[in-house]
C-alpha positions as CSV (number, residue, x, y, z in Angstrom):
1,M,79.0,88.4,69.7
2,L,81.2,85.4,70.4
3,P,84.5,87.3,70.7
4,L,82.9,89.7,73.2
5,F,81.3,86.9,75.3
6,Q,84.7,85.1,75.3
7,A,86.5,88.2,76.6
8,M,83.7,89.1,79.1
9,Y,83.5,85.7,80.7
10,S,87.2,84.6,80.1
11,L,86.0,81.5,78.2
12,T,88.1,78.9,76.5
13,Y,87.6,78.1,72.9
14,A,85.8,74.9,73.9
15,A,83.4,76.8,76.1
16,T,82.8,79.4,73.4
17,A,82.1,76.8,70.8
18,G,79.8,75.1,73.4
19,L,77.3,78.0,72.9
20,T,77.1,77.2,69.2
21,A,76.8,73.5,70.0
22,L,74.0,74.1,72.6
23,F,71.9,76.1,70.2
24,S,72.4,73.4,67.5
25,I,71.2,70.7,69.9
26,T,68.0,72.4,70.9
27,S,67.3,74.0,67.5
28,T,67.9,71.0,65.4
29,L,68.1,67.6,67.1
30,I,64.4,67.8,68.1
31,Q,63.3,69.0,64.7
32,P,62.2,65.5,63.6
33,V,59.6,65.6,66.4
34,F,58.1,68.8,65.1
35,G,58.5,67.3,61.6
36,Y,56.2,64.4,62.6
37,I,53.7,67.0,64.0
38,A,53.9,68.9,60.7
39,D,53.2,65.8,58.7
40,R,50.4,64.7,61.0
41,Y,48.6,68.0,61.6
42,G,50.1,70.7,59.4
43,K,49.5,73.6,61.8
44,K,51.2,76.7,60.5
45,W,50.8,78.5,63.8
46,I,53.6,76.3,65.1
47,A,55.9,77.8,62.5
48,A,54.7,81.3,63.5
49,L,55.2,80.6,67.2
50,G,58.7,79.3,66.4
51,I,59.7,82.6,64.8
52,A,58.5,84.7,67.8
53,W,60.1,82.3,70.3
54,V,63.6,82.4,68.7
55,A,63.4,86.1,68.2
56,V,62.7,86.8,71.9
57,G,65.1,84.2,73.1
58,M,68.1,85.2,71.2
59,C,67.7,88.9,71.8
60,L,67.5,88.2,75.6
61,M,71.2,87.4,75.4
62,G,71.8,91.1,75.8
63,V,70.5,91.1,79.3
64,A,72.0,87.7,80.4
65,Q,73.7,87.9,83.8
66,G,76.7,85.6,83.6
67,Y,77.7,82.6,81.4
68,A,75.2,80.2,83.1
69,A,72.3,82.5,82.2
70,L,73.6,82.8,78.7
71,V,73.7,79.0,78.4
72,V,70.1,78.7,79.5
73,I,68.8,81.5,77.2
74,V,70.6,80.1,74.2
75,G,69.4,76.6,74.9
76,L,65.7,77.6,75.2
77,A,65.9,79.9,72.2
78,G,66.8,77.0,70.0
79,I,63.5,75.4,70.5
80,G,61.9,78.1,68.4
81,S,64.0,77.3,65.4
82,A,63.1,73.6,65.8
83,M,59.4,74.6,65.7
84,F,59.7,76.6,62.5
85,H,61.8,74.7,60.1
86,P,60.0,71.3,59.5
87,Q,56.6,73.0,58.9
88,A,58.1,75.6,56.7
89,S,60.3,73.2,54.7
90,A,57.2,71.1,54.0
91,M,55.4,74.1,52.6
92,V,58.1,75.2,50.2
93,P,58.1,72.3,47.6
94,K,54.3,72.6,47.5
95,V,54.4,76.2,46.4
96,S,57.4,75.9,44.1
97,G,55.7,74.3,41.1
98,T,58.2,72.5,38.9
99,R,61.2,74.5,40.1
100,K,61.5,72.8,43.5
101,G,65.3,73.1,43.6
102,L,65.1,76.8,43.1
103,G,62.2,77.1,45.5
104,V,64.0,75.3,48.4
105,S,67.2,77.3,47.7
106,M,65.3,80.6,47.9
107,F,63.8,79.5,51.2
108,M,67.2,78.6,52.6
109,A,68.7,81.8,51.2
110,G,66.1,83.9,53.1
111,G,67.3,82.5,56.4
112,N,70.9,82.9,55.4
113,I,70.4,86.6,54.5
114,G,69.0,87.3,57.9
115,Y,71.7,85.2,59.5
116,A,74.3,87.3,57.6
117,I,72.7,90.7,58.4
118,M,72.3,90.1,62.1
119,P,76.0,90.1,63.1
120,L,76.5,93.5,61.5
121,L,73.3,94.9,63.1
122,A,74.1,93.4,66.5
123,V,77.6,94.8,66.5
124,L,76.4,98.3,65.6
125,L,73.7,98.2,68.3
126,V,76.0,96.8,71.0
127,T,78.9,99.1,70.1
128,A,76.6,102.2,70.3
129,F,74.3,101.3,73.1
130,G,75.6,98.2,74.9
131,F,74.3,94.6,75.1
132,P,70.8,95.5,76.4
133,A,70.1,97.2,73.1
134,L,69.6,93.7,71.5
135,I,66.1,93.6,72.9
136,W,65.2,96.3,70.4
137,L,65.2,93.6,67.8
138,I,62.4,91.6,69.3
139,P,59.5,93.6,67.7
140,P,60.6,92.8,64.1
141,G,60.6,89.1,65.0
142,I,57.1,89.3,66.4
143,L,55.9,91.2,63.3
144,V,57.3,88.5,61.0
145,A,55.6,85.8,63.1
146,L,52.3,87.5,62.7
147,L,52.8,87.8,59.0
148,V,53.5,84.1,58.7
149,Y,50.4,83.3,60.8
150,F,48.0,85.4,58.8
151,Y,49.4,85.1,55.3
152,A,51.4,81.9,54.9
153,P,49.5,79.1,53.0
154,R,47.6,76.7,55.1
155,M,48.7,73.1,54.5
156,D,45.8,70.7,54.1
157,V,46.8,67.4,55.6
158,D,45.4,64.2,54.1
159,R,45.0,62.1,57.3
160,Q,44.8,58.9,55.2
161,G,48.0,59.8,53.4
162,T,50.0,60.6,56.5
163,L,51.8,57.9,58.4
164,D,51.4,56.8,62.0
165,L,54.5,56.1,64.0
166,R,54.6,52.4,63.1
167,A,54.0,53.0,59.4
168,L,56.6,55.8,59.5
169,A,59.2,53.4,60.9
170,A,58.3,50.9,58.2
171,S,58.8,53.6,55.5
172,F,62.4,54.1,56.6
173,R,63.5,50.5,56.1
174,P,63.6,50.4,52.2
175,V,65.7,53.6,52.2
176,A,67.8,53.1,55.3
177,R,71.1,52.9,53.5
178,P,70.9,56.0,51.3
179,L,69.2,57.9,54.0
180,T,72.0,57.1,56.4
181,V,74.6,58.2,53.9
182,L,72.6,61.4,53.2
183,V,72.2,62.3,56.9
184,T,75.9,61.5,57.6
185,M,77.0,63.7,54.7
186,V,74.7,66.6,55.7
187,S,76.0,66.2,59.3
188,L,79.6,66.7,58.0
189,R,78.6,69.7,56.0
190,A,76.8,71.2,59.0
191,W,79.8,70.5,61.1
192,V,81.8,72.6,58.6
193,T,79.3,75.5,58.3
194,M,78.6,75.7,62.0
195,G,82.3,75.5,62.7
196,L,83.1,78.4,60.3
197,I,80.3,80.5,61.7
198,T,81.8,79.9,65.2
199,F,85.5,80.3,64.4
200,I,85.4,83.1,61.7
201,P,84.7,85.7,64.5
202,L,87.2,84.2,66.9
203,Y,90.0,83.8,64.3
204,F,89.6,87.1,62.4
205,Y,89.0,89.2,65.6
206,G,92.7,88.6,66.3
207,H,93.6,88.7,62.6
208,F,92.1,92.2,62.0
209,Q,93.3,93.7,65.3
210,G,95.2,96.9,64.6
211,W,92.9,98.0,61.7
212,T,91.9,101.6,62.5
213,A,90.3,104.5,60.6
214,F,90.0,108.0,62.0
215,G,91.1,106.8,65.3
216,Y,88.5,104.0,65.6
217,D,89.4,100.4,66.0
218,L,87.9,98.5,63.1
219,G,88.8,95.0,64.3
220,L,85.4,94.0,65.4
221,V,83.7,95.6,62.4
222,A,86.0,93.9,59.9
223,T,85.4,90.6,61.7
224,S,81.6,91.1,61.4
225,V,82.0,92.0,57.7
226,T,83.9,88.7,57.2
227,L,81.1,86.7,58.8
228,F,78.5,88.7,56.8
229,L,80.2,88.0,53.5
230,Y,80.5,84.3,54.4
231,I,76.9,83.8,55.2
232,M,75.7,86.0,52.3
233,A,77.8,83.8,50.1
234,E,76.1,80.8,51.5
235,A,72.7,82.3,50.6
236,V,73.8,83.1,47.0
237,G,75.5,79.8,46.7
238,G,72.4,78.0,47.8
239,I,70.3,79.8,45.1
240,I,72.8,79.0,42.4
241,G,73.0,75.4,43.7
242,G,69.3,75.0,43.6
243,W,69.2,76.2,40.0
244,A,72.1,73.9,39.1
245,A,70.3,70.9,40.7
246,D,67.2,71.5,38.5
247,R,69.5,71.7,35.5
248,F,72.3,69.2,36.1
249,G,70.9,66.9,38.8
250,M,71.3,66.8,42.6
251,K,74.1,64.3,43.1
252,P,76.6,66.0,40.8
253,V,76.0,69.4,42.5
254,I,76.4,67.8,46.0
255,V,79.7,66.0,45.2
256,W,81.5,68.6,43.2
257,T,80.6,71.7,45.2
258,L,81.8,70.2,48.5
259,L,85.1,69.0,47.0
260,A,85.7,72.4,45.2
261,A,85.0,74.3,48.4
262,A,87.9,72.8,50.4
263,P,90.8,74.6,48.8
264,F,89.1,78.0,49.0
265,V,88.2,77.6,52.7
266,Y,91.8,76.6,53.5
267,L,93.3,79.5,51.6
268,A,90.9,82.0,53.2
269,F,92.6,81.4,56.5
270,A,96.1,81.2,55.2
271,T,96.4,84.2,52.9
272,P,97.1,88.0,53.4
273,D,94.3,90.3,54.4
274,I,93.4,91.5,50.9
275,L,92.5,88.0,49.7
276,V,90.5,86.9,52.8
277,W,87.1,88.2,51.6
278,P,87.0,87.0,48.0
279,L,88.2,83.5,49.2
280,I,85.7,83.3,52.0
281,V,82.9,84.3,49.6
282,I,83.8,81.5,47.1
283,G,84.4,78.9,49.8
284,G,81.1,79.8,51.6
285,G,79.1,79.7,48.3
286,L,80.4,76.3,47.3
287,T,80.0,74.8,50.8
288,Y,76.3,75.7,50.9
289,A,75.4,75.2,47.2
290,S,74.2,71.6,47.9
291,V,71.6,72.5,50.6
292,A,68.6,72.4,48.3
293,S,69.8,69.2,46.7
294,T,70.1,67.4,50.0
295,T,66.7,68.6,51.3
296,L,65.0,67.4,48.1
297,Q,66.8,64.1,48.2
298,A,65.5,63.5,51.7
299,Q,62.0,64.4,50.6
300,E,62.3,62.0,47.6
301,L,63.4,59.2,49.9
302,L,60.5,59.9,52.3
303,P,57.8,61.2,49.9
304,R,54.9,60.7,52.4
305,S,56.8,62.3,55.3
306,Q,58.0,65.7,53.9
307,G,58.1,67.3,57.3
308,M,60.1,64.5,58.8
309,A,62.5,64.5,55.9
310,G,63.1,68.2,56.4
311,G,63.5,67.7,60.1
312,L,66.2,65.1,59.5
313,V,68.4,67.0,57.1
314,L,67.6,70.6,58.3
315,G,67.3,69.6,61.9
316,F,68.9,66.4,63.2
317,A,71.9,66.3,60.8
318,N,72.6,70.0,61.4
319,G,72.3,69.4,65.2
320,V,74.8,66.6,65.1
321,G,77.2,68.8,63.1
322,G,76.7,71.8,65.4
323,L,77.4,69.6,68.5
324,L,80.6,68.3,67.0
325,V,81.9,71.9,66.7
326,L,83.0,71.2,70.3
327,V,85.7,69.0,68.9
328,N,87.2,71.9,67.0
329,G,87.1,74.0,70.2
330,V,89.2,71.3,72.0
331,I,91.6,71.1,69.0
332,S,92.0,74.9,69.1
333,D,92.7,74.9,72.9
334,H,95.4,72.3,72.5
335,F,96.9,73.0,69.1
336,G,96.0,76.5,68.3
337,L,93.0,78.2,66.6
338,F,94.4,77.8,63.1
339,A,94.6,74.0,63.6
340,G,91.0,73.9,64.8
341,V,89.8,75.9,61.8
342,Q,91.8,73.9,59.2
343,S,90.5,70.6,60.6
344,L,87.2,71.7,59.0
345,V,88.7,71.4,55.6
346,V,89.3,67.7,56.0
347,L,85.6,67.3,56.9
348,L,84.6,69.1,53.6
349,I,86.6,66.6,51.6
350,A,85.2,63.7,53.6
351,A,81.6,65.0,52.9
352,G,82.3,65.3,49.2
353,L,83.7,61.8,49.0
354,L,80.8,60.3,51.0
355,A,78.3,62.1,48.7
356,M,79.5,59.8,45.9
357,L,77.6,57.0,47.5
358,L,74.3,58.8,47.3
359,P,71.7,57.5,44.8
360,G,71.1,59.3,41.5
361,D,68.1,61.6,41.2
362,M,64.6,60.2,41.5
363,R,61.3,61.7,40.5
364,I,60.0,63.9,43.2
365,A,56.5,62.9,44.2
366,R,54.0,65.6,43.3
367,A,52.0,67.0,46.2
368,P,48.6,68.8,46.1
369,A,48.7,72.6,46.0
370,P,48.1,74.4,49.4
371,T,45.0,76.4,50.1
372,T,45.1,79.9,51.6
373,G,43.8,80.9,54.9
374,N,44.6,80.4,58.6
């Protein structure tokens, strides 16, 4: 919806990117707080409420009256995402057996598939029925929240095994250096992924203008397809990367996929129309292939604080990366949209080089299997 919001409210690129940054702040930077709650209490209803919250909030964008209202709605909606991810990410390794890399990658892929489908679905609804039609997507979100509440495994929390705030702070000290490297590297990767999700619609909306079929303008549809392919490629790349992490180790997967992604991302924005989609697919898959590895590394570094670990790399680091997308918006306003997009390629290379400082794989602490029930 970003190109339409930009045209509707006459927004600069910085203001448009600010919507992405705002959602990232509220949906991710506070995730460590909910991560601590997940470690301490393990209440799955928090995850279920988060799904319902973000579904209602994001769909209310369709009835927002003005840019200020849009800012408020997007900011509040992000809190639901912050509720969901730490609790859910703590569940996944416990139900993945010995294939933890694959399990985490499947979890991340599920979110990415939804994230990929939504732009196509939203464009079709808005094109046919207008912005208010987005509220029709609220009931499916509520349904999934209920399914999670009733059928997701309950996580039994060992109160003696969890850490209070003082002990939690002490657990950070021995791993402060590798954890800092990891969070910084994930922040750079998140900066790239959130930047691409923001600027793919803005860039290709102009790139595909003039595409028509049977008298219909296909510019917005082609743009949505491009975003769909990118995010679906992230999902598939995440699954393959999780498998590769189990087979070849986490650190090699992180380093080489990030470095290999850079030329494909660059070429996707610099080549003729016919090559855009295959290049964006390869670049997106490689960019996101390391997500399971980074999540598992964080949980290895903080084995007694799985929710907090997930909150740091799925939440805080992604929030920092999303916030910094504002920088690319400013670059685009001053030097052109192409310059803003290509600055993301430099960040990919920096993330890959920084990943070389990560420790090698460690043995993942085994956790007790969850019980079923509410």
